[in-house]
C-alpha positions, -999 to +999 in steps of 0.1 A: +127-145+665+090-137+664+076-145+630+046-131+611+014-149+614+016-178+589-010-169+563-022-195+539+000-196+508-013-180+476-039-201+457-013-210+431+008-227+456-019-251+467-016-275+438-001-257+408+026-232+401+016-196+410+010-170+385+039-146+382+042-111+367+077-102+356+081-064+357+109-049+337+112-012+342+126+008+313+138+043+307+155+048+273+169+013+276+164+003+240+199-012+237+191-037+265+156-049+256+163-075+229+187-095+251+165-091+282+132-102+267+147-129+245+159-146+277+125-141+293+108-158+263+131-188+268+120-193+304+109-229+311+080-215+334+046-224+320+036-196+298-001-197+309+011-189+344+034-160+333+028-123+326+057-104+310+054-067+315+075-037+303+068-007+325+081+023+305+091+054+325+086+080+298+112+068+273+121+091+244+140+065+224+124+038+203+119+014+232+081+012+228+079+008+190+107-019+193+088-038+219+055-037+200+071-049+169+095-075+182+077-087+214+040-082+208+030-106+236+046-084+263+022-062+282+033-026+280+025-002+308+033+035+303+038+057+333+039+088+313+070+103+330+102+092+346+090+082+381+123+066+391+131+030+400+109+028+431+077+044+419+080+030+384+082-006+397+053+002+421+033+014+392+038-020+375+032-040+406-002-023+412-013-032+377+002-067+376-021-098+377+003-124+391+002-138+426+040-132+426+059-103+411+094-107+398+113-074+394+141-075+368+164-049+356+163-043+318+202-046+316+201-083+325+197-117+310+184-147+330+189-184+328+160-205+315+153-219+350+157-185+368+120-180+376+113-216+384+142-216+409+130-184+426+095-199+430+110-231+444+129-211+469+097-193+479+078-225+483+105-242+503+107-214+528+070-204+531+065-222+564+093-201+578+077-169+566+097-164+534+079-140+511+108-128+489+136-145+471+167-130+456+186-142+425+223-148+424+236-120+401+268-123+382+286-100+358+278-102+321+305-128+315+294-149+345+328-149+360+324-125+390+299-117+417+275-089+412+251-097+441+250-127+464+245-110+498+233-078+512+249-059+541+241-027+559+260-004+581+245+014+611+238+047+593+219+032+564+244+025+536+239-008+518+267-030+504+271-060+482+297-082+500+319-101+475+310-078+447+336-082+419+351-114+434+356-145+412+327-169+413+349-199+414+357-211+449+330-191+466+306-208+490+272-200+473+243-215+492+207-206+501+205-184+532+186-156+547+194-120+535+185-087+550+173-075+515+170-089+480+185-070+451+158-050+434+174-059+400+163-095+402+139-107+429+106-124+435+080-113+460+045-121+469+024-093+454+000-091+483+028-087+508+046-062+486+015-040+484+007-044+521+042-033+531+040-002+509+062-014+481+094+004+473+093+039+489+086+062+460+103+091+477+136+074+472+134+077+434+163+052+431+191+036+451+187+018+485+149+013+480+155-024+480+175-021+512+147-002+528+121-027+516+141-056+529+146-041+564+108-033+565+098-068+556+120-083+584+105-058+608+070-069+597+079-105+606+087-119+571+119-134+557+140-130+526+163-157+511+190-160+485+184-187+458+218-192+443+204-216+416+184-187+401+211-170+380+210-135+365+237-118+344+239-081+349+256-051+332+262-033+366+247+002+365+241-003+328+210+019+331+226+045+354+260+049+338+251+082+322+240+099+354+266+123+368+280+109+401+272+140+421+235+135+413+237+099+424+255+110+456+224+131+466+202+100+464+227+077+483+231+101+512+195+112+514+180+077+511+203+063+538+189+089+562+154+081+551+160+045+558+174+048+593+148+074+603+119+052+594+131+018+606+150+021+639+133+019+673+130+053+690+157+046+716+182+035+690+173+064+666+181+089+693+217+076+693+222+068+657+207+097+639+230+123+655+260+101+647+249+096+611+245+134+606+279+140+622+295+114+599+277+131+569+294+163+579+327+145+580+322+132+545+315+168+533+349+178+548+367+149+531+351+158+498+362+194+503+397+183+509+396+161+478+385+192+458+415+212+469+399+233+497+426+243+522+410+239+556+438+259+573+425+290+555+394+288+577+413+288+610+405+320+629+441+326+639+454+319+604+472+345+582+450+368+561+440+353+528+415+378+514+379+372+503+378+350+472+354+323+458+360+287+468+358+258+444+341+230+462+339+193+452+305+186+438+300+156+460+304+179+490+275+200+477+255+169+469+260+155+504+248+188+520+218+189+497+209+154+507+208+164+544+186+194+535+162+172+515+160+149+545+150+179+567+125+191+541+108+157+539+104+149+576+067+156+574+063+128+548+087+105+567+069+108+600+037+089+590+057+062+573+078+058+605+047+056+626+031+029+604+063+008+605+068+010+642+031+002+648+034-030+627+068-040+640+072-077+648+109-079+655+133-058+676+164-040+663+185-063+683+171-093+665+179-077+631+215-064+638+228-099+629+211-095+595+231-063+589+262-085+587+285-054+587+269-028+610+302-011+618+315-010+582+331+023+572+313+038+542+341+058+527+375+043+526+387+049+490+415+075+492+443+087+515+422+115+531+399+089+546+420+080+576+405+109+596+371+097+585+377+062+599+389+077+632+358+099+633+335+070+629+353+050+656+351+080+680+313+085+673+306+048+678+323+051+712+308+084+722+272+074+715+276+038+727+264+026+694+286-005+691+270-019+722+238-024+702+254-052+682+284-063+703+269-097+710+257-107+675+277-126+648+293-105+621+310-109+588+347-105+594+376-103+569+410-112+583+437-096+561+470-114+567+502-095+559+518-128+550+511-164+539+484-182+559+489-218+571+466-234+545+488-250+519+523-262+512+540-229+517+556-225+551+536-198+571+552-170+589+545-158+624+522-130+612+503-154+590+499-179+618+487-152+642+462-139+616+449-175+612+446-179+650+428-146+653+402-156+626+397-191+641+391-175+675+365-152+660+349-182+643+346-200+676+325-171+689+301-175+660+314-149+636+315-156+598+352-152+590+370-150+556+407-149+552+429-132+526+466-132+521+488-110+499+489-120+462+526-109+461+535-136+485+521-163+462+538-153+430+552-185+414+537-206+442+500-202+434+496-240+430+507-246+466+476-231+482+439-240+479+423-224+448+399-202+469+429-186+487+446-179+454+415-164+439+408-144+470+444-131+476+446-093+482+465-066+463+465-029+470+441-025+441+415-051+450+415-049+488+386-025+490+365-047+468+374-078+489 
């Protein structure tokens, strides 16, 4: 891989710890602030090298008065309106004084050594071009994974592999990531500003995916620091937003991301497939909402003219496509800048996607046609050829007990094991899971990681 020119490290890294500005974005998050900033005040990072900032996005609750009374040493920046996650954090970064910026969600609490560990990870990797480090994020109880890896499928949807899995037994080690989680990350301020920060047109969701992809294209690297631990109330700040409004942002921002970042030859293949899959998702949502598609067949029986009740996520997905169309004039210059500054090829980065062929929507019985549609489109446009030779994350789901413990394995379990080991021999990153039902009363006869990672119909999607 071609790397970015190795600039000299920031001044703070040449003999003493760098100055760091911790930016906590807030919008009506009063209920989270005491826990978040109490933890930040307990950091073991030298206080004279630390700037704590609350960037308030136009809150109408008592957030500002609470902070001024209870945490008077925190620098408060008011945006004056709800700019969203992306632009709000950019607003803080532009006004920060630290050589590094740590972005932290307000619905988190961090360990006392969180910041020091992120800085250590940055220092350890700077000769390789590391400019951004991501925290290990756990649920509030510290028992399950929130973020420990980032994956991306070919049409721009980001994922958090291992989300919701028990921490115990997982192999958590430092490694390169395509993107850091925007809820707890550290980045060089000069690089963040040079790269354009989070794209403000995203408002929220997938802006960290887009930034990570862009940083890799520019020749930089991002790593996970599993010793920097953050506890997160997942979507604690977005739980009151109706899902159909979130759906608009997910769908639209995925299109923004692929449009800006792919090479021209690959975009010509992938964008049509992405838009066709978006149309397929609209159809699936219509079916979920009760639309009888047979009523729209030309040769069908007369049904009369009557209003149709349509699932809100179908409307949201169509609106996302239209917003993408409406903003092409703004996306064009961004794409031109990124492509002009590109230091890595798409082929070099497909390995970082980890799950380029992952199906986005597989949550209900109506999705079997969607899975078939994606497979057909990948074949029709020759898209899978783009990453056919790069290592991938593979989950082998065995229908029976695997040959890993004292329980005799069946033929199907042995075949699943052989399949996974064959994929491992070709460089793929393979995980195995066996049915929890087959382990009932015999859990102690298999290694703990296989017991904890056993699948059920309810948890298979999360796994």
